[in-house]
C-alpha positions in Angstrom: 30.2 22.6 -49.5 33.0 24.3 -51.4 32.1 24.8 -55.1 35.0 24.3 -57.5 34.4 26.0 -60.8 35.0 24.2 -64.0 36.3 26.0 -67.0 33.3 28.0 -68.1 34.9 28.5 -71.5 34.7 25.7 -74.1 38.0 23.9 -74.4 39.6 23.6 -77.8 38.6 20.3 -79.4 40.8 18.6 -81.9 39.9 15.7 -84.2 42.3 12.8 -83.6 42.3 10.2 -86.4 43.3 6.6 -85.9 45.5 5.7 -88.8 45.9 2.2 -87.3 43.5 0.1 -85.3 44.3 0.0 -81.6 43.2 -2.7 -79.2 41.1 -1.8 -76.2 44.2 -1.9 -74.0 46.2 0.3 -76.4 43.3 2.8 -76.7 43.1 3.0 -72.9 46.8 3.5 -72.7 46.5 6.4 -75.2 43.7 8.0 -73.3 45.5 7.7 -70.0 48.6 9.5 -71.4 46.5 12.2 -72.9 44.4 12.7 -69.8 47.6 13.1 -67.8 48.9 15.7 -70.2 45.7 17.7 -70.4 45.4 17.8 -66.5 42.2 15.8 -66.6 39.9 15.8 -64.9 40.5 18.8 -62.7 42.0 21.4 -65.1 41.7 20.2 -68.7 43.3 22.3 -71.4 42.1 20.7 -74.6 40.0 17.8 -75.7 40.3 15.2 -78.3 37.6 13.6 -80.4 39.1 10.2 -81.3 37.7 8.6 -84.4 38.6 6.1 -87.1 40.3 7.8 -90.0 38.3 7.8 -93.3 39.4 5.0 -95.6 40.7 7.7 -98.0 43.2 8.9 -95.4 44.9 5.6 -94.8 48.4 5.3 -96.3 48.2 8.8 -97.6 50.8 11.7 -97.1 49.9 14.1 -94.3 49.7 16.9 -96.8 46.9 15.0 -98.6 45.0 14.7 -95.4 45.5 18.3 -94.6 44.0 19.3 -98.0 41.1 17.0 -97.5 40.3 18.4 -94.1 40.4 21.9 -95.4 38.1 21.0 -98.3 35.6 19.6 -95.8 35.7 22.9 -93.9 37.8 21.6 -91.0 40.6 24.2 -91.3 41.9 23.8 -87.7 44.7 21.6 -86.5 44.2 17.8 -86.1 46.0 14.8 -84.7 47.1 11.6 -86.4 47.6 8.4 -84.4 49.7 5.9 -86.3 52.2 3.1 -85.5 54.5 5.6 -83.9 52.2 5.7 -80.9 52.9 2.0 -80.3 56.6 2.3 -81.1 57.4 5.6 -79.3 54.3 6.9 -77.5 54.2 9.7 -80.1 51.5 11.2 -82.4 51.4 13.8 -85.1 50.0 17.3 -84.5 49.2 18.9 -87.9 48.6 22.6 -88.5 48.6 23.9 -92.0 50.9 24.8 -94.9 53.4 27.5 -94.4 52.4 31.0 -95.2 54.3 33.3 -97.5 55.3 35.3 -94.4 56.8 32.2 -92.8 58.7 31.4 -96.0 60.0 35.0 -96.1 61.0 34.7 -92.4 63.0 31.5 -93.4 60.9 29.2 -91.3 59.9 27.1 -94.2 61.4 26.5 -97.6 58.1 27.0 -99.5 54.3 27.2 -99.0 54.2 23.5 -99.8 55.8 22.7 -96.4 53.3 21.4 -93.9 53.7 22.6 -90.3 53.4 19.4 -88.3 55.3 18.0 -85.3 55.8 14.6 -83.8 55.1 14.9 -80.1 54.7 12.6 -77.1 51.0 12.2 -76.3 51.5 13.8 -72.8 53.1 16.9 -74.4 50.3 17.5 -77.0 47.9 19.6 -74.8 50.4 22.2 -73.6 52.1 22.4 -77.0 48.9 22.9 -78.9 47.8 25.6 -76.4 51.1 27.4 -76.8 50.8 27.4 -80.6 47.2 28.6 -80.3 47.9 31.6 -78.1 51.3 32.4 -79.7 53.6 31.6 -76.8 55.8 29.7 -79.3 55.4 28.6 -82.9 55.5 25.1 -84.2 58.5 26.1 -86.3 60.4 27.0 -83.2 59.6 23.7 -81.6 60.7 21.9 -84.8 64.0 23.8 -84.6 64.3 22.7 -80.9 63.7 19.1 -82.1 66.7 19.3 -84.5 64.9 20.0 -87.7 67.0 21.9 -90.2 65.8 25.4 -90.9 64.2 26.6 -93.1 62.0 23.4 -92.9 61.9 21.4 -96.1 58.9 19.7 -97.6 60.3 16.2 -96.8 61.9 17.1 -93.5 62.9 14.6 -90.9 62.5 15.3 -87.2 65.4 13.8 -85.2 63.9 14.3 -81.7 60.3 13.8 -80.6 58.8 16.8 -78.8 58.8 15.8 -75.2 62.2 14.2 -75.4 63.9 17.6 -76.0 66.0 19.4 -73.4 64.1 21.9 -71.3 60.7 20.4 -71.9 58.0 21.1 -69.4 58.0 18.7 -66.4 54.3 17.7 -66.7 54.1 15.7 -63.5 55.4 18.7 -61.6 53.1 21.1 -63.6 50.1 19.1 -62.5 50.7 20.2 -58.9 50.7 23.8 -59.9 47.2 24.1 -61.4 45.0 26.8 -59.9 41.5 26.1 -58.9 38.9 28.9 -58.7 36.4 28.1 -56.0 33.6 29.5 -53.9 33.7 28.8 -50.1 30.6 28.9 -48.0 30.5 30.6 -44.6 32.4 28.5 -42.0 34.7 27.0 -44.6 37.3 29.7 -44.8 39.4 32.0 -42.7 40.0 35.8 -43.2 43.1 37.8 -42.1 43.7 41.5 -41.9 47.1 41.1 -40.2 49.6 43.6 -41.7 52.4 41.0 -41.6 50.3 38.8 -43.8 49.1 41.5 -46.1 52.5 43.0 -46.8 53.4 40.1 -49.1 50.6 40.9 -51.5 50.5 43.4 -54.4 48.4 45.4 -54.8 48.0 45.6 -51.0 44.5 44.2 -50.1 42.4 45.1 -47.1 42.1 41.4 -46.3 43.0 38.0 -47.6 41.4 34.6 -47.2 42.0 30.9 -47.3 40.1 27.6 -47.1 40.4 25.9 -43.8 43.0 23.1 -44.2 40.6 20.2 -43.3 38.0 21.6 -45.7 40.6 21.8 -48.5 41.6 18.2 -48.0 38.0 17.0 -48.2 37.5 18.6 -51.7 40.8 18.0 -53.4 42.5 21.3 -52.7 46.1 21.5 -51.6 48.4 24.3 -50.4 45.7 26.5 -48.8 47.9 29.5 -48.3 46.6 33.0 -47.9 45.2 34.4 -51.2 43.2 37.3 -52.6 39.5 37.0 -51.5 36.4 38.6 -52.9 32.7 38.4 -52.2 31.1 35.6 -54.3 28.5 36.3 -56.9 26.1 34.3 -58.9 27.4 32.9 -62.2 25.8 31.3 -65.2 26.8 27.7 -65.8 27.4 26.0 -69.2 23.8 24.6 -69.1 22.4 28.1 -68.7 21.4 27.9 -65.1 22.5 30.3 -62.5 24.6 29.1 -59.5 23.7 31.0 -56.4 25.5 31.2 -53.0 24.4 32.2 -49.5 25.4 35.5 -48.1 28.9 35.5 -46.7 30.3 33.2 -49.4 33.7 34.2 -50.9 35.7 33.5 -54.0 39.3 32.2 -53.6 41.9 30.5 -55.7 44.1 27.6 -54.5 45.8 24.6 -56.1 44.3 21.3 -57.1 45.6 18.1 -55.5 46.3 15.7 -58.5 46.3 12.7 -56.2 42.8 13.3 -55.0 40.2 10.7 -56.2 38.6 12.9 -58.8 35.6 11.6 -60.8 36.6 9.9 -64.1 37.2 12.2 -67.0 34.4 12.4 -69.5 35.5 12.2 -73.1 33.6 14.5 -75.5 30.6 13.2 -77.3 31.5 11.5 -80.6 34.9 10.2 -79.3 35.8 6.6 -79.2 
């Protein structure tokens, strides 16, 4: 049976604090929106650990919470879920206070300005990954959301991230997620046809693809010709080695988001 590889790297995990009690139905709604945005369960980008906020955080400014998190050694970004989730389907993503360089570059008015953004739940995963790898900064997104630059300490955000022009079409993006997989003998096809190979760069000696019926059975769509290589054993997250029979190959196709995938498993410690 085709083996679809999970992400062998650990996803970024963010603490998400409930600043307001949610009913079971409201919590399920939140989780559904987040799972949709993080491409769960087939290509997750980040994970959230949902927990009740410490009593000391309730009704406190975001800057206060940021300082408390840093004092506790939790210096990374975090998420705040308050009444705006119920009103607008939005949550706060909080990074840190502006650096001196960001003040010098006129991103923020002073180092007392907290870099945070109100975002639709579905947009949180791709936004946080973009900030993490430097595709875009939170200051640029604040600018796109109508925040006056340089950002002031008491700034207001006119538009929620996710409602801005040019935002990523997440439903469409879900259909474009690549799956790395290993196909066993008999489950794939190989081509050395020059007419097929000419569309690839660098020019390979051969290409491969899953058989269409096999792809449909395992949740793979668009089984077009793709680069192919001999499979190799790999270590799984639990430390065991995954072995494959001789003649198995590695391919990359796209997931089918409409396939009945197993339920997404929220990380340990999350509500």
